[in-house]
All heavy atoms as TSV, in Angstrom:
chain	resi	resn	atom	element	x	y	z
A	1	TYR	N	N	2.675	-9.867	-6.373
A	1	TYR	CA	C	3.072	-11.169	-5.905
A	1	TYR	C	C	4.094	-11.772	-6.858
A	1	TYR	O	O	5.099	-12.308	-6.413
A	1	TYR	CB	C	1.836	-12.053	-5.784
A	1	TYR	CG	C	2.105	-13.404	-5.195
A	1	TYR	CD1	C	2.012	-13.597	-3.829
A	1	TYR	CD2	C	2.444	-14.482	-5.996
A	1	TYR	CE1	C	2.262	-14.844	-3.272
A	1	TYR	CE2	C	2.687	-15.726	-5.455
A	1	TYR	CZ	C	2.594	-15.905	-4.088
A	1	TYR	OH	O	2.837	-17.131	-3.540
A	2	GLU	N	N	3.842	-11.650	-8.129
A	2	GLU	CA	C	4.743	-12.242	-9.116
A	2	GLU	C	C	6.027	-11.444	-9.296
A	2	GLU	O	O	7.043	-11.994	-9.712
A	2	GLU	CB	C	4.021	-12.373	-10.458
A	2	GLU	CG	C	2.891	-13.376	-10.416
A	2	GLU	CD	C	2.079	-13.416	-11.700
A	2	GLU	OE1	O	2.411	-12.683	-12.651
A	2	GLU	OE2	O	1.100	-14.171	-11.748
A	3	GLN	N	N	5.994	-10.164	-8.997
A	3	GLN	CA	C	7.160	-9.319	-9.254
A	3	GLN	C	C	7.983	-8.995	-8.015
A	3	GLN	O	O	9.070	-8.419	-8.144
A	3	GLN	CB	C	6.718	-8.027	-9.927
A	3	GLN	CG	C	6.121	-8.278	-11.299
A	3	GLN	CD	C	5.750	-6.994	-12.004
A	3	GLN	OE1	O	5.993	-5.907	-11.522
A	3	GLN	NE2	N	5.143	-7.134	-13.168
A	4	HIS	N	N	7.489	-9.323	-6.847
A	4	HIS	CA	C	8.210	-9.013	-5.613
A	4	HIS	C	C	8.360	-10.279	-4.768
A	4	HIS	O	O	7.446	-10.644	-4.016
A	4	HIS	CB	C	7.478	-7.939	-4.810
A	4	HIS	CG	C	7.485	-6.602	-5.468
A	4	HIS	ND1	N	8.573	-5.757	-5.421
A	4	HIS	CD2	C	6.554	-5.961	-6.200
A	4	HIS	CE1	C	8.308	-4.666	-6.088
A	4	HIS	NE2	N	7.086	-4.760	-6.582
A	5	PRO	N	N	9.490	-10.950	-4.865
A	5	PRO	CA	C	9.699	-12.187	-4.111
A	5	PRO	C	C	9.540	-12.021	-2.601
A	5	PRO	O	O	9.059	-12.925	-1.923
A	5	PRO	CB	C	11.130	-12.600	-4.456
A	5	PRO	CG	C	11.454	-11.887	-5.724
A	5	PRO	CD	C	10.634	-10.638	-5.726
A	6	VAL	N	N	9.906	-10.857	-2.075
A	6	VAL	CA	C	9.762	-10.607	-0.636
A	6	VAL	C	C	8.287	-10.597	-0.261
A	6	VAL	O	O	7.883	-11.167	0.753
A	6	VAL	CB	C	10.457	-9.288	-0.241
A	6	VAL	CG1	C	10.147	-8.906	1.192
A	6	VAL	CG2	C	11.957	-9.389	-0.466
A	7	PHE	N	N	7.484	-9.950	-1.079
A	7	PHE	CA	C	6.036	-9.912	-0.853
A	7	PHE	C	C	5.456	-11.325	-0.938
A	7	PHE	O	O	4.691	-11.743	-0.058
A	7	PHE	CB	C	5.371	-8.998	-1.884
A	7	PHE	CG	C	3.875	-8.919	-1.743
A	7	PHE	CD1	C	3.300	-8.070	-0.816
A	7	PHE	CD2	C	3.039	-9.683	-2.544
A	7	PHE	CE1	C	1.920	-7.988	-0.680
A	7	PHE	CE2	C	1.659	-9.610	-2.427
A	7	PHE	CZ	C	1.099	-8.757	-1.489
A	8	ALA	N	N	5.830	-12.055	-1.964
A	8	ALA	CA	C	5.317	-13.419	-2.157
A	8	ALA	C	C	5.678	-14.316	-0.985
A	8	ALA	O	O	4.838	-15.076	-0.495
A	8	ALA	CB	C	5.853	-13.998	-3.459
A	9	ALA	N	N	6.899	-14.216	-0.513
A	9	ALA	CA	C	7.334	-15.052	0.611
A	9	ALA	C	C	6.539	-14.729	1.875
A	9	ALA	O	O	6.137	-15.631	2.615
A	9	ALA	CB	C	8.828	-14.869	0.862
A	10	ALA	N	N	6.294	-13.450	2.103
A	10	ALA	CA	C	5.534	-13.048	3.290
A	10	ALA	C	C	4.087	-13.529	3.202
A	10	ALA	O	O	3.537	-14.057	4.181
A	10	ALA	CB	C	5.585	-11.530	3.456
A	11	VAL	N	N	3.468	-13.351	2.052
A	11	VAL	CA	C	2.081	-13.804	1.875
A	11	VAL	C	C	2.008	-15.324	2.038
A	11	VAL	O	O	1.119	-15.835	2.717
A	11	VAL	CB	C	1.520	-13.355	0.509
A	11	VAL	CG1	C	0.195	-14.041	0.202
A	11	VAL	CG2	C	1.350	-11.845	0.487
A	12	ASP	N	N	2.938	-16.029	1.431
A	12	ASP	CA	C	2.951	-17.492	1.559
A	12	ASP	C	C	3.126	-17.926	3.012
A	12	ASP	O	O	2.491	-18.882	3.463
A	12	ASP	CB	C	4.063	-18.094	0.703
A	12	ASP	CG	C	3.764	-18.015	-0.784
A	12	ASP	OD1	O	2.600	-17.741	-1.155
A	12	ASP	OD2	O	4.699	-18.218	-1.577
A	13	GLU	N	N	3.974	-17.215	3.750
A	13	GLU	CA	C	4.204	-17.539	5.165
A	13	GLU	C	C	2.930	-17.358	5.988
A	13	GLU	O	O	2.560	-18.217	6.791
A	13	GLU	CB	C	5.318	-16.646	5.702
A	13	GLU	CG	C	5.678	-16.884	7.140
A	13	GLU	CD	C	6.771	-15.938	7.625
A	13	GLU	OE1	O	7.466	-15.319	6.793
A	13	GLU	OE2	O	6.915	-15.824	8.848
A	14	VAL	N	N	2.246	-16.245	5.776
A	14	VAL	CA	C	1.001	-15.987	6.508
A	14	VAL	C	C	-0.069	-17.000	6.108
A	14	VAL	O	O	-0.769	-17.545	6.969
A	14	VAL	CB	C	0.510	-14.541	6.273
A	14	VAL	CG1	C	-0.878	-14.335	6.863
A	14	VAL	CG2	C	1.493	-13.541	6.860
A	15	CYS	N	N	-0.187	-17.266	4.824
A	15	CYS	CA	C	-1.181	-18.240	4.355
A	15	CYS	C	C	-0.933	-19.608	4.970
A	15	CYS	O	O	-1.866	-20.268	5.421
A	15	CYS	CB	C	-1.176	-18.325	2.833
A	15	CYS	SG	S	-1.865	-16.867	2.023
A	16	ALA	N	N	0.315	-20.028	5.007
A	16	ALA	CA	C	0.644	-21.332	5.582
A	16	ALA	C	C	0.269	-21.388	7.062
A	16	ALA	O	O	-0.222	-22.416	7.554
A	16	ALA	CB	C	2.130	-21.623	5.405
A	17	ALA	N	N	0.463	-20.287	7.770
A	17	ALA	CA	C	0.137	-20.259	9.198
A	17	ALA	C	C	-1.371	-20.262	9.443
A	17	ALA	O	O	-1.841	-20.821	10.443
A	17	ALA	CB	C	0.766	-19.033	9.847
A	18	LEU	N	N	-2.135	-19.659	8.538
A	18	LEU	CA	C	-3.579	-19.532	8.755
A	18	LEU	C	C	-4.399	-20.643	8.111
A	18	LEU	O	O	-5.557	-20.849	8.492
A	18	LEU	CB	C	-4.060	-18.178	8.233
A	18	LEU	CG	C	-3.503	-16.949	8.965
A	18	LEU	CD1	C	-4.000	-15.673	8.304
A	18	LEU	CD2	C	-3.883	-16.982	10.432
A	19	ASP	N	N	-3.829	-21.358	7.170
A	19	ASP	CA	C	-4.595	-22.371	6.434
A	19	ASP	C	C	-5.183	-23.448	7.331
A	19	ASP	O	O	-6.250	-23.988	7.030
A	19	ASP	CB	C	-3.741	-23.020	5.342
A	19	ASP	CG	C	-3.686	-22.168	4.083
A	19	ASP	OD1	O	-4.417	-21.161	3.999
A	19	ASP	OD2	O	-2.885	-22.511	3.193
A	20	ARG	N	N	-4.536	-23.750	8.427
A	20	ARG	CA	C	-5.064	-24.798	9.320
A	20	ARG	C	C	-6.409	-24.409	9.944
A	20	ARG	O	O	-7.130	-25.246	10.443
A	20	ARG	CB	C	-4.051	-25.165	10.384
A	20	ARG	CG	C	-3.868	-24.097	11.445
A	20	ARG	CD	C	-2.857	-24.471	12.477
A	20	ARG	NE	N	-1.725	-23.559	12.286
A	20	ARG	CZ	C	-0.589	-23.682	12.861
A	20	ARG	NH1	N	-0.367	-24.667	13.666
A	20	ARG	NH2	N	0.354	-22.811	12.649
A	21	TYR	N	N	-6.730	-23.114	9.912
A	21	TYR	CA	C	-7.975	-22.638	10.505
A	21	TYR	C	C	-9.080	-22.411	9.466
A	21	TYR	O	O	-10.189	-22.036	9.839
A	21	TYR	CB	C	-7.732	-21.326	11.257
A	21	TYR	CG	C	-6.667	-21.457	12.313
A	21	TYR	CD1	C	-5.403	-20.926	12.119
A	21	TYR	CD2	C	-6.922	-22.148	13.493
A	21	TYR	CE1	C	-4.420	-21.057	13.086
A	21	TYR	CE2	C	-5.947	-22.288	14.464
A	21	TYR	CZ	C	-4.705	-21.734	14.249
A	21	TYR	OH	O	-3.725	-21.877	15.208
A	22	LEU	N	N	-8.766	-22.602	8.200
A	22	LEU	CA	C	-9.716	-22.318	7.122
A	22	LEU	C	C	-10.054	-23.592	6.351
A	22	LEU	O	O	-9.225	-24.480	6.226
A	22	LEU	CB	C	-9.113	-21.279	6.167
A	22	LEU	CG	C	-8.720	-19.946	6.807
A	22	LEU	CD1	C	-7.910	-19.109	5.828
A	22	LEU	CD2	C	-9.950	-19.196	7.262
A	23	GLN	N	N	-11.261	-23.638	5.821
A	23	GLN	CA	C	-11.673	-24.808	5.047
A	23	GLN	C	C	-11.031	-24.828	3.666
A	23	GLN	O	O	-10.787	-25.895	3.112
A	23	GLN	CB	C	-13.197	-24.847	4.922
A	23	GLN	CG	C	-13.883	-25.102	6.241
A	23	GLN	CD	C	-15.392	-25.134	6.100
A	23	GLN	OE1	O	-15.935	-24.902	5.023
A	23	GLN	NE2	N	-16.081	-25.430	7.183
A	24	VAL	N	N	-10.783	-23.657	3.100
A	24	VAL	CA	C	-10.134	-23.528	1.792
A	24	VAL	C	C	-8.876	-22.697	2.015
A	24	VAL	O	O	-8.896	-21.715	2.752
A	24	VAL	CB	C	-11.060	-22.833	0.772
A	24	VAL	CG1	C	-10.373	-22.650	-0.565
A	24	VAL	CG2	C	-12.359	-23.613	0.614
A	25	GLY	N	N	-7.784	-23.083	1.389
A	25	GLY	CA	C	-6.526	-22.364	1.558
A	25	GLY	C	C	-6.645	-20.883	1.223
A	25	GLY	O	O	-7.271	-20.518	0.224
A	26	LEU	N	N	-6.045	-20.053	2.057
A	26	LEU	CA	C	-6.148	-18.605	1.887
A	26	LEU	C	C	-5.538	-18.143	0.570
A	26	LEU	O	O	-6.109	-17.309	-0.134
A	26	LEU	CB	C	-5.474	-17.880	3.059
A	26	LEU	CG	C	-5.570	-16.368	3.066
A	26	LEU	CD1	C	-7.023	-15.910	3.033
A	26	LEU	CD2	C	-4.855	-15.810	4.282
A	27	ARG	N	N	-4.392	-18.672	0.210
A	27	ARG	CA	C	-3.755	-18.279	-1.056
A	27	ARG	C	C	-4.656	-18.637	-2.236
A	27	ARG	O	O	-4.780	-17.874	-3.190
A	27	ARG	CB	C	-2.394	-18.952	-1.201
A	27	ARG	CG	C	-1.606	-18.438	-2.372
A	27	ARG	CD	C	-0.179	-19.012	-2.360
A	27	ARG	NE	N	0.578	-18.538	-3.481
A	27	ARG	CZ	C	0.456	-18.998	-4.725
A	27	ARG	NH1	N	-0.388	-19.965	-5.000
A	27	ARG	NH2	N	1.181	-18.499	-5.693
A	28	GLU	N	N	-5.308	-19.782	-2.150
A	28	GLU	CA	C	-6.236	-20.198	-3.215
A	28	GLU	C	C	-7.377	-19.198	-3.349
A	28	GLU	O	O	-7.797	-18.865	-4.468
A	28	GLU	CB	C	-6.779	-21.590	-2.904
A	28	GLU	CG	C	-7.764	-22.106	-3.917
A	28	GLU	CD	C	-8.352	-23.465	-3.551
A	28	GLU	OE1	O	-7.790	-24.169	-2.693
A	28	GLU	OE2	O	-9.388	-23.816	-4.132
A	29	VAL	N	N	-7.862	-18.710	-2.230
A	29	VAL	CA	C	-8.962	-17.744	-2.246
A	29	VAL	C	C	-8.480	-16.389	-2.753
A	29	VAL	O	O	-9.129	-15.753	-3.585
A	29	VAL	CB	C	-9.588	-17.617	-0.837
A	29	VAL	CG1	C	-10.598	-16.482	-0.779
A	29	VAL	CG2	C	-10.238	-18.930	-0.430
A	30	MET	N	N	-7.320	-15.955	-2.280
A	30	MET	CA	C	-6.800	-14.644	-2.669
A	30	MET	C	C	-6.514	-14.552	-4.161
A	30	MET	O	O	-6.683	-13.490	-4.761
A	30	MET	CB	C	-5.525	-14.329	-1.881
A	30	MET	CG	C	-5.757	-14.052	-0.415
A	30	MET	SD	S	-4.213	-13.780	0.496
A	30	MET	CE	C	-3.688	-12.203	-0.179
A	31	PHE	N	N	-6.081	-15.653	-4.758
A	31	PHE	CA	C	-5.691	-15.628	-6.162
A	31	PHE	C	C	-6.650	-16.425	-7.050
A	31	PHE	O	O	-6.293	-16.833	-8.149
A	31	PHE	CB	C	-4.258	-16.147	-6.309
A	31	PHE	CG	C	-3.268	-15.257	-5.614
A	31	PHE	CD1	C	-2.763	-15.597	-4.374
A	31	PHE	CD2	C	-2.855	-14.078	-6.200
A	31	PHE	CE1	C	-1.846	-14.773	-3.719
A	31	PHE	CE2	C	-1.949	-13.245	-5.564
A	31	PHE	CZ	C	-1.449	-13.599	-4.319
A	32	ALA	N	N	-7.863	-16.608	-6.584
A	32	ALA	CA	C	-8.858	-17.361	-7.344
A	32	ALA	C	C	-9.293	-16.595	-8.592
A	32	ALA	O	O	-9.274	-15.362	-8.634
A	32	ALA	CB	C	-10.071	-17.645	-6.461
A	33	ALA	N	N	-9.703	-17.344	-9.584
A	33	ALA	CA	C	-10.239	-16.739	-10.805
A	33	ALA	C	C	-11.518	-15.971	-10.470
A	33	ALA	O	O	-12.320	-16.428	-9.649
A	33	ALA	CB	C	-10.530	-17.824	-11.837
A	34	PRO	N	N	-11.699	-14.811	-11.071
A	34	PRO	CA	C	-12.922	-14.041	-10.820
A	34	PRO	C	C	-14.170	-14.890	-11.072
A	34	PRO	O	O	-14.199	-15.725	-11.964
A	34	PRO	CB	C	-12.839	-12.891	-11.829
A	34	PRO	CG	C	-11.380	-12.769	-12.140
A	34	PRO	CD	C	-10.827	-14.157	-12.034
A	35	ASP	N	N	-15.166	-14.665	-10.255
A	35	ASP	CA	C	-16.462	-15.345	-10.355
A	35	ASP	C	C	-16.393	-16.840	-10.048
A	35	ASP	O	O	-17.358	-17.570	-10.311
A	35	ASP	CB	C	-17.104	-15.122	-11.732
A	35	ASP	CG	C	-17.373	-13.648	-12.007
A	35	ASP	OD1	O	-17.771	-12.936	-11.055
A	35	ASP	OD2	O	-17.169	-13.210	-13.143
A	36	SER	N	N	-15.299	-17.313	-9.500
A	36	SER	CA	C	-15.222	-18.729	-9.104
A	36	SER	C	C	-15.760	-18.885	-7.684
A	36	SER	O	O	-15.952	-17.896	-6.966
A	36	SER	CB	C	-13.769	-19.218	-9.162
A	36	SER	OG	O	-12.991	-18.566	-8.179
A	37	ASP	N	N	-16.024	-20.117	-7.293
A	37	ASP	CA	C	-16.507	-20.380	-5.940
A	37	ASP	C	C	-15.492	-19.926	-4.897
A	37	ASP	O	O	-15.854	-19.373	-3.864
A	37	ASP	CB	C	-16.806	-21.864	-5.754
A	37	ASP	CG	C	-18.027	-22.316	-6.537
A	37	ASP	OD1	O	-18.842	-21.452	-6.926
A	37	ASP	OD2	O	-18.171	-23.541	-6.759
A	38	ALA	N	N	-14.201	-20.159	-5.182
A	38	ALA	CA	C	-13.158	-19.746	-4.238
A	38	ALA	C	C	-13.109	-18.227	-4.117
A	38	ALA	O	O	-12.941	-17.694	-3.017
A	38	ALA	CB	C	-11.808	-20.303	-4.665
A	39	ALA	N	N	-13.262	-17.514	-5.218
A	39	ALA	CA	C	-13.243	-16.048	-5.188
A	39	ALA	C	C	-14.407	-15.500	-4.371
A	39	ALA	O	O	-14.266	-14.490	-3.687
A	39	ALA	CB	C	-13.273	-15.488	-6.597
A	40	ALA	N	N	-15.542	-16.168	-4.415
A	40	ALA	CA	C	-16.712	-15.724	-3.660
A	40	ALA	C	C	-16.464	-15.781	-2.156
A	40	ALA	O	O	-17.043	-15.001	-1.393
A	40	ALA	CB	C	-17.926	-16.570	-4.026
A	41	LEU	N	N	-15.583	-16.669	-1.724
A	41	LEU	CA	C	-15.276	-16.778	-0.302
A	41	LEU	C	C	-14.616	-15.519	0.239
A	41	LEU	O	O	-14.693	-15.238	1.437
A	41	LEU	CB	C	-14.367	-17.977	-0.038
A	41	LEU	CG	C	-14.978	-19.352	-0.263
A	41	LEU	CD1	C	-13.906	-20.430	-0.129
A	41	LEU	CD2	C	-16.116	-19.595	0.716
A	42	LEU	N	N	-13.970	-14.749	-0.617
A	42	LEU	CA	C	-13.276	-13.550	-0.171
A	42	LEU	C	C	-14.234	-12.520	0.420
A	42	LEU	O	O	-13.817	-11.652	1.181
A	42	LEU	CB	C	-12.477	-12.943	-1.325
A	42	LEU	CG	C	-11.379	-11.952	-0.945
A	42	LEU	CD1	C	-10.416	-12.559	0.067
A	42	LEU	CD2	C	-10.628	-11.520	-2.178
A	43	SER	N	N	-15.509	-12.618	0.104
A	43	SER	CA	C	-16.490	-11.688	0.670
A	43	SER	C	C	-16.933	-12.100	2.071
A	43	SER	O	O	-17.665	-11.358	2.724
A	43	SER	CB	C	-17.710	-11.572	-0.249
A	43	SER	OG	O	-18.409	-12.806	-0.294
A	44	GLN	N	N	-16.484	-13.246	2.532
A	44	GLN	CA	C	-16.800	-13.693	3.893
A	44	GLN	C	C	-15.693	-13.226	4.844
A	44	GLN	O	O	-14.506	-13.355	4.552
A	44	GLN	CB	C	-16.910	-15.213	3.951
A	44	GLN	CG	C	-18.032	-15.777	3.134
A	44	GLN	CD	C	-18.099	-17.284	3.229
A	44	GLN	OE1	O	-17.503	-17.897	4.107
A	44	GLN	NE2	N	-18.818	-17.886	2.300
A	45	THR	N	N	-16.095	-12.698	5.985
A	45	THR	CA	C	-15.150	-12.153	6.951
A	45	THR	C	C	-14.059	-13.154	7.320
A	45	THR	O	O	-12.910	-12.764	7.521
A	45	THR	CB	C	-15.883	-11.691	8.217
A	45	THR	OG1	O	-16.857	-10.714	7.841
A	45	THR	CG2	C	-14.934	-11.085	9.226
A	46	ALA	N	N	-14.394	-14.428	7.370
A	46	ALA	CA	C	-13.421	-15.457	7.737
A	46	ALA	C	C	-12.258	-15.517	6.755
A	46	ALA	O	O	-11.185	-16.006	7.092
A	46	ALA	CB	C	-14.107	-16.816	7.810
A	47	TYR	N	N	-12.453	-15.009	5.543
A	47	TYR	CA	C	-11.388	-14.966	4.541
A	47	TYR	C	C	-10.917	-13.528	4.270
A	47	TYR	O	O	-9.743	-13.315	3.967
A	47	TYR	CB	C	-11.840	-15.617	3.236
A	47	TYR	CG	C	-11.976	-17.115	3.383
A	47	TYR	CD1	C	-13.188	-17.693	3.736
A	47	TYR	CD2	C	-10.878	-17.944	3.223
A	47	TYR	CE1	C	-13.304	-19.060	3.913
A	47	TYR	CE2	C	-10.982	-19.314	3.390
A	47	TYR	CZ	C	-12.193	-19.861	3.737
A	47	TYR	OH	O	-12.296	-21.217	3.921
A	48	THR	N	N	-11.837	-12.568	4.374
A	48	THR	CA	C	-11.465	-11.175	4.108
A	48	THR	C	C	-10.399	-10.692	5.074
A	48	THR	O	O	-9.378	-10.121	4.658
A	48	THR	CB	C	-12.696	-10.253	4.215
A	48	THR	OG1	O	-13.732	-10.741	3.373
A	48	THR	CG2	C	-12.351	-8.828	3.844
A	49	GLN	N	N	-10.616	-10.903	6.364
A	49	GLN	CA	C	-9.672	-10.403	7.363
A	49	GLN	C	C	-8.300	-11.066	7.257
A	49	GLN	O	O	-7.282	-10.364	7.280
A	49	GLN	CB	C	-10.259	-10.554	8.772
A	49	GLN	CG	C	-11.475	-9.678	9.022
A	49	GLN	CD	C	-11.169	-8.205	8.843
A	49	GLN	OE1	O	-10.128	-7.707	9.266
A	49	GLN	NE2	N	-12.060	-7.485	8.189
A	50	PRO	N	N	-8.218	-12.391	7.132
A	50	PRO	CA	C	-6.902	-12.997	6.953
A	50	PRO	C	C	-6.209	-12.541	5.664
A	50	PRO	O	O	-4.985	-12.348	5.643
A	50	PRO	CB	C	-7.187	-14.501	6.906
A	50	PRO	CG	C	-8.464	-14.666	7.622
A	50	PRO	CD	C	-9.249	-13.418	7.340
A	51	ALA	N	N	-6.973	-12.333	4.596
A	51	ALA	CA	C	-6.384	-11.870	3.338
A	51	ALA	C	C	-5.820	-10.461	3.492
A	51	ALA	O	O	-4.718	-10.168	3.011
A	51	ALA	CB	C	-7.420	-11.909	2.214
A	52	LEU	N	N	-6.546	-9.603	4.180
A	52	LEU	CA	C	-6.047	-8.250	4.428
A	52	LEU	C	C	-4.793	-8.285	5.298
A	52	LEU	O	O	-3.846	-7.523	5.073
A	52	LEU	CB	C	-7.128	-7.394	5.094
A	52	LEU	CG	C	-8.279	-6.978	4.196
A	52	LEU	CD1	C	-9.394	-6.345	5.022
A	52	LEU	CD2	C	-7.795	-6.023	3.125
A	53	PHE	N	N	-4.784	-9.168	6.287
A	53	PHE	CA	C	-3.611	-9.311	7.135
A	53	PHE	C	C	-2.413	-9.789	6.321
A	53	PHE	O	O	-1.316	-9.239	6.434
A	53	PHE	CB	C	-3.910	-10.278	8.282
A	53	PHE	CG	C	-2.731	-10.490	9.187
A	53	PHE	CD1	C	-2.329	-9.506	10.077
A	53	PHE	CD2	C	-2.015	-11.676	9.139
A	53	PHE	CE1	C	-1.236	-9.701	10.904
A	53	PHE	CE2	C	-0.921	-11.879	9.962
A	53	PHE	CZ	C	-0.528	-10.886	10.848
A	54	ALA	N	N	-2.615	-10.793	5.483
A	54	ALA	CA	C	-1.529	-11.317	4.650
A	54	ALA	C	C	-1.002	-10.227	3.723
A	54	ALA	O	O	0.219	-10.074	3.557
A	54	ALA	CB	C	-2.013	-12.523	3.836
A	55	PHE	N	N	-1.904	-9.447	3.128
A	55	PHE	CA	C	-1.496	-8.352	2.248
A	55	PHE	C	C	-0.698	-7.311	3.032
A	55	PHE	O	O	0.340	-6.834	2.572
A	55	PHE	CB	C	-2.718	-7.710	1.588
A	55	PHE	CG	C	-2.371	-6.554	0.702
A	55	PHE	CD1	C	-1.895	-6.767	-0.570
A	55	PHE	CD2	C	-2.507	-5.252	1.153
A	55	PHE	CE1	C	-1.552	-5.700	-1.398
A	55	PHE	CE2	C	-2.170	-4.182	0.341
A	55	PHE	CZ	C	-1.690	-4.411	-0.933
A	56	GLY	N	N	-1.168	-6.962	4.217
A	56	GLY	CA	C	-0.482	-5.973	5.040
A	56	GLY	C	C	0.912	-6.413	5.440
A	56	GLY	O	O	1.868	-5.621	5.391
A	57	VAL	N	N	1.056	-7.676	5.827
A	57	VAL	CA	C	2.371	-8.201	6.181
A	57	VAL	C	C	3.284	-8.178	4.952
A	57	VAL	O	O	4.455	-7.789	5.045
A	57	VAL	CB	C	2.261	-9.631	6.763
A	57	VAL	CG1	C	3.634	-10.268	6.912
A	57	VAL	CG2	C	1.540	-9.612	8.096
A	58	GLY	N	N	2.742	-8.559	3.818
A	58	GLY	CA	C	3.525	-8.542	2.589
A	58	GLY	C	C	4.015	-7.147	2.245
A	58	GLY	O	O	5.186	-6.955	1.888
A	59	MET	N	N	3.142	-6.168	2.353
A	59	MET	CA	C	3.536	-4.794	2.050
A	59	MET	C	C	4.563	-4.276	3.050
A	59	MET	O	O	5.508	-3.578	2.672
A	59	MET	CB	C	2.306	-3.876	2.020
A	59	MET	CG	C	1.413	-4.108	0.825
A	59	MET	SD	S	2.276	-3.994	-0.770
A	59	MET	CE	C	2.922	-2.350	-0.720
A	60	TYR	N	N	4.391	-4.608	4.307
A	60	TYR	CA	C	5.378	-4.213	5.315
A	60	TYR	C	C	6.756	-4.762	4.958
A	60	TYR	O	O	7.756	-4.048	5.009
A	60	TYR	CB	C	4.957	-4.707	6.705
A	60	TYR	CG	C	6.093	-4.641	7.687
A	60	TYR	CD1	C	6.461	-3.429	8.261
A	60	TYR	CD2	C	6.824	-5.778	8.012
A	60	TYR	CE1	C	7.527	-3.359	9.139
A	60	TYR	CE2	C	7.889	-5.715	8.892
A	60	TYR	CZ	C	8.237	-4.499	9.453
A	60	TYR	OH	O	9.298	-4.443	10.319
A	61	ARG	N	N	6.792	-6.040	4.579
A	61	ARG	CA	C	8.076	-6.665	4.246
A	61	ARG	C	C	8.714	-6.028	3.008
A	61	ARG	O	O	9.927	-5.878	2.938
A	61	ARG	CB	C	7.898	-8.159	4.047
A	61	ARG	CG	C	7.422	-8.890	5.294
A	61	ARG	CD	C	8.557	-9.516	6.061
A	61	ARG	NE	N	8.105	-10.171	7.265
A	61	ARG	CZ	C	7.741	-11.443	7.363
A	61	ARG	NH1	N	7.770	-12.227	6.298
A	61	ARG	NH2	N	7.351	-11.932	8.514
A	62	VAL	N	N	7.897	-5.651	2.030
A	62	VAL	CA	C	8.430	-4.980	0.836
A	62	VAL	C	C	9.041	-3.635	1.221
A	62	VAL	O	O	10.160	-3.296	0.804
A	62	VAL	CB	C	7.336	-4.783	-0.242
A	62	VAL	CG1	C	7.797	-3.835	-1.332
A	62	VAL	CG2	C	6.940	-6.126	-0.836
A	63	LEU	N	N	8.316	-2.861	2.021
A	63	LEU	CA	C	8.823	-1.553	2.427
A	63	LEU	C	C	10.077	-1.691	3.289
A	63	LEU	O	O	11.049	-0.945	3.107
A	63	LEU	CB	C	7.739	-0.771	3.170
A	63	LEU	CG	C	6.543	-0.363	2.319
A	63	LEU	CD1	C	5.451	0.243	3.188
A	63	LEU	CD2	C	6.959	0.593	1.226
A	64	ALA	N	N	10.072	-2.633	4.217
A	64	ALA	CA	C	11.244	-2.854	5.064
A	64	ALA	C	C	12.440	-3.292	4.231
A	64	ALA	O	O	13.570	-2.857	4.482
A	64	ALA	CB	C	10.926	-3.892	6.139
A	65	ASP	N	N	12.198	-4.127	3.239
A	65	ASP	CA	C	13.269	-4.570	2.351
A	65	ASP	C	C	13.862	-3.405	1.556
A	65	ASP	O	O	15.051	-3.409	1.236
A	65	ASP	CB	C	12.742	-5.646	1.402
A	65	ASP	CG	C	13.832	-6.269	0.550
A	65	ASP	OD1	O	14.797	-6.824	1.135
A	65	ASP	OD2	O	13.740	-6.211	-0.689
A	66	ALA	N	N	13.032	-2.413	1.273
A	66	ALA	CA	C	13.485	-1.220	0.545
A	66	ALA	C	C	14.124	-0.193	1.477
A	66	ALA	O	O	14.554	0.864	1.036
A	66	ALA	CB	C	12.325	-0.596	-0.210
A	67	GLY	N	N	14.164	-0.499	2.778
A	67	GLY	CA	C	14.779	0.402	3.732
A	67	GLY	C	C	13.832	1.442	4.290
A	67	GLY	O	O	14.258	2.388	4.962
A	68	ILE	N	N	12.555	1.283	4.041
A	68	ILE	CA	C	11.563	2.232	4.535
A	68	ILE	C	C	10.962	1.663	5.812
A	68	ILE	O	O	10.282	0.630	5.789
A	68	ILE	CB	C	10.456	2.482	3.484
A	68	ILE	CG1	C	11.073	2.993	2.196
A	68	ILE	CG2	C	9.406	3.441	4.033
A	68	ILE	CD1	C	10.127	3.021	1.016
A	69	THR	N	N	11.234	2.318	6.920
A	69	THR	CA	C	10.709	1.859	8.206
A	69	THR	C	C	10.075	3.037	8.938
A	69	THR	O	O	10.441	4.192	8.714
A	69	THR	CB	C	11.812	1.249	9.080
A	69	THR	OG1	O	12.848	2.225	9.280
A	69	THR	CG2	C	12.410	0.023	8.431
A	70	ALA	N	N	9.165	2.730	9.813
A	70	ALA	CA	C	8.483	3.756	10.596
A	70	ALA	C	C	9.317	4.142	11.809
A	70	ALA	O	O	9.955	3.301	12.426
A	70	ALA	CB	C	7.122	3.242	11.044
A	71	ASP	N	N	9.320	5.419	12.112
A	71	ASP	CA	C	9.962	5.874	13.340
A	71	ASP	C	C	9.012	5.748	14.519
A	71	ASP	O	O	9.437	5.548	15.651
A	71	ASP	CB	C	10.396	7.326	13.196
A	71	ASP	CG	C	11.543	7.483	12.209
A	71	ASP	OD1	O	12.355	6.560	12.089
A	71	ASP	OD2	O	11.631	8.557	11.577
A	72	TYR	N	N	7.713	5.884	14.237
A	72	TYR	CA	C	6.697	5.800	15.265
A	72	TYR	C	C	5.525	4.992	14.763
A	72	TYR	O	O	5.241	4.988	13.573
A	72	TYR	CB	C	6.179	7.215	15.642
A	72	TYR	CG	C	7.274	8.130	16.123
A	72	TYR	CD1	C	7.851	9.048	15.254
A	72	TYR	CD2	C	7.731	8.057	17.422
A	72	TYR	CE1	C	8.861	9.893	15.685
A	72	TYR	CE2	C	8.746	8.894	17.864
A	72	TYR	CZ	C	9.314	9.804	16.976
A	72	TYR	OH	O	10.299	10.620	17.408
A	73	LEU	N	N	4.829	4.371	15.683
A	73	LEU	CA	C	3.630	3.617	15.335
A	73	LEU	C	C	2.492	4.131	16.205
A	73	LEU	O	O	2.611	4.185	17.426
A	73	LEU	CB	C	3.842	2.119	15.581
A	73	LEU	CG	C	2.664	1.218	15.273
A	73	LEU	CD1	C	2.311	1.315	13.787
A	73	LEU	CD2	C	2.972	-0.192	15.640
A	74	VAL	N	N	1.428	4.548	15.562
A	74	VAL	CA	C	0.296	5.098	16.288
A	74	VAL	C	C	-0.808	4.076	16.310
A	74	VAL	O	O	-1.126	3.447	15.378
A	74	VAL	CB	C	-0.223	6.394	15.622
A	74	VAL	CG1	C	-1.438	6.914	16.343
A	74	VAL	CG2	C	0.866	7.429	15.598
């Protein structure tokens, strides 16, 4: 997140879109200090799935930015 601006922008975009549906901001949960109350929320499906989605979108954007794209999607 800190070293790849494309990844950070994508994660921030997804978090901003999903935060209206969550009681605690997704970015806050994803980057919470270990053993904090916010970090514990990551074990709940309501936060795990959106966090995985945000990570996946971020990784896709990093790869696409590097010119790596899929020819096929299964």
